[in-house]
N, CA, C and O of each residue as an XYZ file, in Angstrom:
484
protein
N       0.754     -1.204      0.095
C      -0.187     -0.130     -0.210
C       0.878      0.978      0.115
O       0.512      2.050     -0.365
N       2.223      1.076      0.854
C       2.935      2.144      0.919
C       3.444      2.511     -0.468
O       3.212      3.583     -1.028
N       4.033      1.689     -0.870
C       4.688      1.794     -2.771
C       3.474      2.384     -4.072
O       3.631      2.971     -5.143
N       2.147      1.829     -3.257
C       0.703      2.151     -4.494
C       0.756      3.933     -4.046
O       0.699      4.827     -4.891
N       0.832      4.081     -3.103
C       1.162      5.551     -2.689
C       1.776      6.747     -3.368
O       1.463      7.834     -3.852
N       3.106      5.753     -3.085
C       4.431      6.788     -3.843
C       4.278      6.814     -5.239
O       4.472      7.807     -5.940
N       3.832      5.409     -5.736
C       3.491      5.518     -7.299
C       2.182      6.561     -7.713
O       2.032      7.033     -8.840
N       1.429      6.768     -6.744
C       0.130      7.639     -7.145
C       0.829      8.877     -6.844
O       0.087      9.775     -7.241
N       1.958      9.410     -6.308
C       2.549     10.487     -6.366
C       3.604     11.136     -7.162
O       4.098     12.256     -7.029
N       3.902      9.997     -8.209
C       4.392     10.457     -9.075
C       6.127      9.807     -8.937
O       7.110     10.092     -9.622
N       5.989      8.840     -7.754
C       7.498      7.669     -7.449
C       7.950      9.080     -6.902
O       9.069      9.320     -7.356
N       7.547      9.982     -6.189
C       8.197     11.053     -5.709
C       8.376     10.533     -4.291
O       7.507      9.795     -3.826
N       9.421     10.860     -3.587
C       9.791     10.725     -1.688
C       9.289     11.851     -1.482
O       9.650     12.875     -2.061
N       8.403     11.780     -0.635
C       7.741     13.229     -0.423
C       6.915     13.118      1.103
O       7.254     12.238      1.895
N       5.792     14.097      1.443
C       4.883     13.568      2.742
C       4.169     12.438      2.386
O       4.391     11.649      3.304
N       3.648     12.057      1.811
C       3.091     10.324      1.146
C       3.780      9.695      1.902
O       3.331      9.209      2.940
N       5.203      9.567      1.462
C       5.930      8.321      1.726
C       6.243      8.496      3.244
O       6.080      7.506      3.957
N       6.607      9.469      3.715
C       6.853     10.007      5.234
C       5.870      9.796      6.162
O       6.197      9.494      7.309
N       4.514      9.924      5.799
C       3.806      9.587      6.512
C       3.409      8.072      6.394
O       3.060      7.391      7.358
N       3.475      7.766      5.507
C       2.893      6.089      5.345
C       4.397      4.795      6.336
O       4.319      3.701      6.896
N       5.627      5.844      6.038
C       6.247      4.976      6.614
C       6.322      5.731      8.374
O       7.094      5.129      9.120
N       5.864      6.489      8.759
C       5.393      6.720      9.811
C       4.711      5.881     10.640
O       4.930      5.320     11.714
N       3.633      5.962      9.677
C       2.439      4.915     10.176
C       2.787      3.096     10.307
O       2.035      2.373     10.959
N       3.770      2.662      9.731
C       4.338      1.495      9.736
C       4.962      1.239     10.772
O       4.895      0.211     11.446
N       6.003      2.760     11.053
C       6.967      2.641     12.393
C       6.044      2.457     13.684
O       6.374      1.664     14.566
N       4.688      3.342     13.776
C       4.088      3.226     15.061
C       2.846      1.822     14.948
O       2.197      1.420     15.914
N       2.760      1.295     13.614
C       1.911     -0.206     13.629
C       3.386     -1.228     14.680
O       3.259     -1.754     15.786
N       4.471     -1.187     13.910
C       5.438     -1.706     14.480
C       5.498     -1.656     15.913
O       5.409     -2.678     16.594
N       5.668     -0.340     16.468
C       5.880     -0.306     18.034
C       4.699     -0.820     18.588
O       4.777     -1.464     19.635
N       3.590     -0.628     18.030
C       2.305     -1.001     18.945
C       2.322     -2.644     19.257
O       2.068     -3.269     20.287
N       2.840     -3.186     17.565
C       2.873     -4.550     17.899
C       3.661     -5.056     19.025
O       3.359     -5.871     19.896
N       5.240     -4.091     18.721
C       6.010     -4.611     19.481
C       5.614     -4.866     21.373
O       5.697     -5.827     22.138
N       5.162     -3.384     21.506
C       4.367     -3.388     23.096
C       3.526     -4.628     22.985
O       3.941     -5.576     23.653
N       2.427     -4.827     22.281
C       1.285     -5.563     22.758
C       2.004     -7.052     22.862
O       2.030     -7.727     23.891
N       2.524     -7.390     21.714
C       3.024     -9.269     21.695
C       4.195     -9.288     21.932
O       4.759    -10.317     21.560
N       5.308     -7.943     22.805
C       6.828     -8.199     23.392
C       6.691     -9.364     24.250
O       7.226    -10.440     23.982
N       6.063     -9.181     25.157
C       6.320    -10.905     25.904
C       6.252    -12.244     25.295
O       7.117    -13.119     25.309
N       4.986    -12.263     24.714
C       4.973    -13.085     24.186
C       6.212    -13.780     22.922
O       6.498    -14.946     22.652
N       6.793    -12.275     22.293
C       8.018    -12.674     21.511
C       8.944    -12.826     22.447
O       9.460    -13.779     21.864
N       9.408    -12.744     23.118
C      10.515    -12.865     24.521
C      10.268    -14.209     24.445
O      11.108    -14.955     23.941
N       9.531    -14.501     24.750
C       9.118    -16.303     24.989
C       9.668    -17.213     23.851
O      10.160    -18.258     24.276
N       9.692    -17.068     22.624
C      10.116    -17.669     21.768
C      11.579    -17.348     21.406
O      11.897    -16.178     21.614
N      12.586    -18.206     20.875
C      13.906    -18.034     21.083
C      13.950    -17.114     19.668
O      13.720    -17.543     18.537
N      14.315    -15.709     20.045
C      14.506    -14.820     19.015
C      13.562    -14.154     18.393
O      13.609    -13.618     17.286
N      12.775    -14.205     19.086
C      10.925    -13.992     18.490
C      11.031    -12.224     18.420
O      10.159    -11.723     17.710
N      11.663    -11.586     18.849
C      11.731    -10.024     18.852
C      12.696     -9.893     17.990
O      12.519     -8.824     17.407
N      14.059    -10.672     17.427
C      14.595    -10.368     16.709
C      14.147    -10.579     15.458
O      14.427     -9.881     14.484
N      13.348    -11.675     15.473
C      12.789    -11.958     14.056
C      11.915    -11.009     13.339
O      11.856    -10.706     12.147
N      11.169    -10.571     14.509
C      10.044     -9.496     14.657
C      10.843     -8.375     13.918
O      10.343     -8.091     12.830
N      12.054     -7.614     14.274
C      12.726     -6.465     13.803
C      13.528     -6.984     12.390
O      13.843     -6.142     11.550
N      13.726     -7.911     12.259
C      14.267     -8.233     11.192
C      13.315     -8.243     10.011
O      13.574     -7.783      8.899
N      12.116     -8.856     10.408
C      11.482     -8.765      9.103
C      10.687     -7.710      8.467
O      10.217     -7.657      7.330
N      10.614     -6.505      9.888
C      10.215     -5.197      9.778
C      11.528     -4.409      8.662
O      11.334     -3.919      7.549
N      12.571     -4.492      9.264
C      13.341     -4.361      8.807
C      13.521     -4.532      6.890
O      13.525     -3.574      6.118
N      13.651     -5.964      6.500
C      13.585     -6.119      5.292
C      12.196     -5.870      4.609
O      12.297     -5.542      3.427
N      10.771     -5.967      5.160
C       9.644     -5.601      4.478
C       9.796     -3.953      4.044
O       9.245     -3.543      3.022
N      10.654     -2.987      4.984
C      10.781     -1.476      4.927
C      11.548     -1.238      3.900
O      11.338     -0.868      2.745
N      12.704     -1.577      4.664
C      14.184     -1.015      3.566
C      13.831     -2.048      1.884
O      13.327     -1.758      0.799
N      14.270     -2.972      2.331
C      13.252     -4.015      0.862
C      12.445     -3.450      0.007
O      12.553     -3.540     -1.216
N      11.744     -2.946      0.505
C      10.469     -2.313     -0.174
C      11.005     -1.052     -1.053
O      10.740     -0.991     -2.254
N      11.656     -0.199     -0.495
C      12.084      0.890     -0.659
C      13.269      0.329     -1.873
O      13.094      0.683     -3.039
N      14.255     -0.401     -1.577
C      15.414     -0.812     -2.443
C      14.780     -1.495     -3.707
O      15.456     -1.311     -4.719
N      13.559     -2.294     -3.904
C      12.911     -2.919     -4.639
C      12.178     -1.665     -5.589
O      12.479     -1.692     -6.782
N      11.406     -0.769     -5.217
C      10.894     -0.049     -5.879
C      11.993      1.174     -6.537
O      11.807      1.583     -7.684
N      12.682      1.489     -6.025
C      14.080      1.998     -6.356
C      14.500      1.360     -7.778
O      14.527      2.033     -8.808
N      14.885     -0.268     -7.712
C      15.501     -0.997     -8.714
C      14.148     -1.084     -9.974
O      14.531     -1.706    -10.965
N      13.460     -0.845    -10.025
C      12.416     -1.034    -10.522
C      12.251      0.461    -11.244
O      11.739      0.500    -12.363
N      12.728      1.804    -10.534
C      12.437      2.875    -11.250
C      13.849      3.196    -12.081
O      13.965      4.049    -12.961
N      14.704      2.466    -11.679
C      16.121      2.388    -12.496
C      15.958      1.684    -13.608
O      16.052      2.269    -14.687
N      15.673      0.238    -13.555
C      15.899     -0.452    -14.678
C      14.602      0.001    -15.563
O      14.531     -0.383    -16.730
N      13.170      1.147    -14.773
C      12.612      1.387    -16.097
C      13.277      2.769    -16.633
O      12.798      3.416    -17.564
N      14.312      3.089    -15.999
C      14.624      4.431    -16.746
C      14.096      5.962    -16.343
O      14.487      7.038    -16.796
N      12.941      5.658    -15.202
C      12.262      6.976    -14.882
C      12.729      7.771    -14.175
O      13.138      7.370    -13.085
N      12.859      9.287    -14.534
C      12.903      9.999    -14.246
C      12.763     10.382    -12.955
O      13.551     11.217    -12.509
N      11.882      9.915    -12.248
C      11.781     10.306    -10.846
C      12.563     10.016     -9.941
O      12.530     10.478     -8.800
N      13.308      9.254    -10.356
C      14.683      8.469     -9.009
C      15.778      9.830     -9.571
O      16.093     10.651     -8.709
N      16.160      9.964    -10.577
C      17.002     10.672    -11.061
C      17.457     11.915    -10.453
O      16.701     12.878    -10.332
N      18.627     11.922    -10.080
C      19.160     13.162     -9.130
C      19.366     14.501     -9.959
O      19.446     14.597    -11.184
N      19.420     15.301     -9.208
C      19.982     16.756     -9.732
C      20.980     16.993     -9.601
O      21.532     16.607     -8.571
N      21.933     17.978    -10.880
C      23.225     18.323    -10.927
C      24.040     17.115    -10.912
O      25.108     17.330    -10.339
N      23.928     16.027    -11.299
C      25.276     15.246    -11.398
C      25.208     14.047    -10.649
O      25.980     13.106    -10.830
N      23.982     14.070     -9.521
C      23.647     13.215     -8.646
C      23.067     11.908     -9.475
O      22.501     11.857    -10.567
N      23.448     10.810     -8.479
C      22.835      9.555     -9.069
C      21.650      9.473     -9.064
O      20.956      9.183    -10.038
N      21.207      9.763     -7.769
C      19.683      9.332     -7.276
C      19.151     11.002     -6.867
O      19.730     12.083     -6.764
N      18.113     10.654     -6.750
C      17.481     12.087     -6.196
C      17.373     11.621     -4.887
O      17.302     10.429     -4.586
N      17.354     12.859     -3.858
C      17.686     13.402     -2.781
C      16.441     12.307     -1.908
O      16.764     11.595     -0.958
N      15.540     12.354     -2.267
C      14.751     11.582     -1.153
C      14.846     10.217     -1.624
O      14.937      9.411     -0.699
N      14.853      9.687     -2.855
C      15.446      8.636     -2.751
C      16.473      8.230     -2.484
O      16.605      7.033     -2.740
N      17.544      8.849     -1.941
C      18.821      8.196     -1.480
C      18.597      8.078      0.028
O      18.993      7.129      0.704
N      18.026      8.976      0.418
C      17.171      9.174      2.112
C      16.670      7.672      1.964
O      17.335      6.707      2.338
N      15.236      7.582      1.289
C      14.747      6.225      1.400
C      15.104      4.967      1.231
O      14.793      3.991      1.915
N      15.956      5.046      0.029
C      16.719      3.585     -0.485
C      18.297      3.401     -0.007
O      18.868      2.351     -0.301
N      18.952      4.368      0.685
C      19.931      4.094      1.244
C      20.711      4.577      2.698
O      21.601      3.991      3.314
N      19.890      6.134      3.061
C      20.281      6.060      4.329
C      19.410      5.585      5.143
O      20.077      5.336      6.147
N      17.892      5.180      5.439
C      17.177      4.614      5.948
C      18.023      3.197      6.169
O      18.440      2.958      7.302
N      18.187      2.591      5.473
C      18.577      1.119      5.591
C      19.895      1.511      6.401
O      20.019      1.258      7.599
N      20.708      2.047      5.760
C      22.004      2.221      6.375
C      21.940      2.744      8.038
O      22.455      2.106      8.956
N      21.398      3.687      8.160
C      20.839      3.993      9.489
C      20.248      2.747     10.345
O      20.827      2.348     11.355
N      19.428      2.351     10.015
C      18.980      1.129     10.714
C      19.607      0.029     11.174
O      19.518     -0.411     12.320
N      20.360     -0.503     10.124
C      21.336     -1.799     10.121
C      22.169     -1.463     11.158
O      22.406     -2.531     11.722
N      22.810     -0.480     11.790
C      23.680     -0.946     13.025
C      22.609     -1.133     14.271
O      23.003     -1.681     15.300
N      21.759     -0.842     14.199
C      21.072     -0.794     15.655
C      19.860     -2.758     15.603
O      19.291     -3.457     16.441
N      20.074     -2.795     14.141
C      19.508     -4.370     14.172
C      20.557     -5.132     14.343
O      20.305     -6.305     14.618
N      21.773     -4.796     14.258
C      23.083     -5.689     14.556
C      23.162     -5.421     15.683
O      23.781     -6.347     16.207
N      22.872     -4.595     16.506
C      23.494     -4.623     18.176
C      22.209     -5.591     18.433
O      22.480     -6.714     18.856
N      20.971     -5.301     18.242
C      19.889     -6.220     18.576
C      20.055     -7.477     18.234
O      19.589     -8.341     18.977
N      20.716     -7.828     17.105
C      21.118     -9.396     16.638
C      22.185     -9.803     17.758
O      22.046    -10.913     18.272
N      23.200     -9.016     18.158
C      24.434     -9.369     18.941
C      24.022     -9.826     20.678
O      24.577    -10.694     21.350
N      23.020     -9.033     21.035
C      21.842     -9.013     22.173
C      21.150    -10.135     22.479
O      21.008    -10.760     23.530
N      20.746    -10.279     21.386
C      19.783    -11.739     21.540
C      20.826    -13.150     21.245
O      20.584    -14.331     21.492
N      21.686    -12.714     20.813
C      22.706    -13.977     20.910
C      23.224    -14.452     21.823
O      23.402    -15.656     22.013
N      23.698    -13.095     22.872
C      24.520    -13.252     24.005
C      23.235    -13.688     25.104
O      23.430    -14.135     26.235
N      22.204    -13.500     24.626
C      20.743    -14.017     25.712
C      20.082    -15.234     25.255
O      18.910    -15.543     25.472
N      21.124    -16.022     24.471
C      20.693    -17.287     23.817
C      19.487    -17.251     23.151
O      18.823    -18.282     23.043
N      19.094    -16.144     22.663
C      17.736    -15.691     22.060
C      16.695    -15.366     22.648
O      15.735    -14.962     21.993
N      16.635    -15.482     24.199
C      15.510    -15.237     25.002
C      16.150    -13.772     25.619
O      17.229    -13.751     26.212
N      15.295    -12.519     25.380
C      15.062    -11.274     25.404
C      14.604    -11.118     26.686
O      15.187    -10.225     27.302
N      13.672    -11.751     27.336
C      12.971    -11.678     28.048
C      12.571    -12.864     29.340
O      12.916    -14.014     29.068
N      12.093    -12.724     30.280
C      11.870    -13.846     30.958
C      10.878    -14.940     30.004
O      10.219    -14.774     28.978
N      11.129    -16.105     30.878
C      10.635    -17.311     30.019
C       9.398    -17.734     30.949
O       8.812    -18.806     30.800
N       9.186    -17.136     31.564
C       8.065    -18.012     32.701
C       6.452    -17.275     32.368
O       5.459    -17.657     32.987
């Protein structure tokens, strides 16, 4: 749905993309709060939920960008000799790059806790 909204706005990263990504973030936070205890009782449960969200969000933007590049869409071409439009640079590259260290730290923490990030009682 997010990428359909982006496509309807001319494949430009703007307010529609920001609001859609924000809604996804809030939905994930609500899910993590509501299901956190149950997820912590399953080995690597919280980490898997975090990783799946990362793949869905970042992967979705990367796939959308790839399709635009493959089709030669002017919506993704940057200004002034830049390879990518500033909005797409942020959505496709910066978001994944800035999110990845947190996911990596989460992964190390989960491994150190042997996959259980909370009490199993």
